[in-house]
N, C-alpha and C positions, 0 to 999 in steps of 0.2 A: 504494500500500500504506500503510495506517495502522497505527500501533502505539500502544498505550496501556497504562498501568498501572492496574489496578483494585484498590483497597484494600477488603477485605471484613471485615465483622464477622459472626461465626458464633455460633450458639446454643451455650451451654455444653455441653461433652462431645461435640460433633459435629464438632470441627475435623478429625480424621483422616478421618472418613467423607466430609466435604465436600471435603477435599483430594484424596482418591482419585477422587471423582466428577468434579471440575473438570478434573483431569489428562486425562480421557478426551475432553474437548471438542476438536475439531479446531482451533478458533480460538485455543486456549490454547497458548502456547509455553513457559511456565514458571510454576510455582507455588511460592511460598515460605511456609512456616509461620513466624509471627512471634509475639513477645511484645509486649504493649503495647495501645495503643488499637485497632489492627486485628489481626485474626488471620491474614489471608492477603494476600499481594501477588501479583497475577496479571498476567502479561504476555500481552496479547492482540494478535493481528494480524487485520486484515480488509482487504478490497479496497476498501471504500467506507465512508463515514460511515453510510449506510443499513444496511449489513451489520453494522457495529459496534452500531448502535442495536438492531437485531433480536436480536443476541447478548446484549447487556446486559439488555434488558427482557424478552425472551421465553425466554431460556435460563438465564442466570446468576442473575438475581434471582428466578426461580421454582424454583431448586434448593433442595431441602429442607435447612434448616439455615442458609441465608444470611439474615441479619437486615437488613443494609444494605450499600450499596456507595458508594464514591466513585471516580469515574473521572477519570484525569489523561491527557488526550490530548496526544500528542507535538506540540509546536509546530514544531520543525524537527529533522530527523535530524542526528545528530552530524556526519555526513559533509559537511553543507553549512554548518556553523558555522565561520567562519574565525577564527583567533586574531588579535588585534590586536597 
């Protein structure tokens, strides 16, 4: 299972519409509306990098109102990082 956070820039005045649409996608576990450089933070889960790629390129980036995205793929789950 892969998790990533995708930061999205949205066209002006489309943020709430895009927010509602993205929440419908099964791959999306959480969406947060934000102020600042990015308009949305999207938590995405997929079974493989190929599925993640399909979601980002074929579904998310083609969503009306999405201008650009930056995806941050999880390096290691918190459960496997040991404290020193």
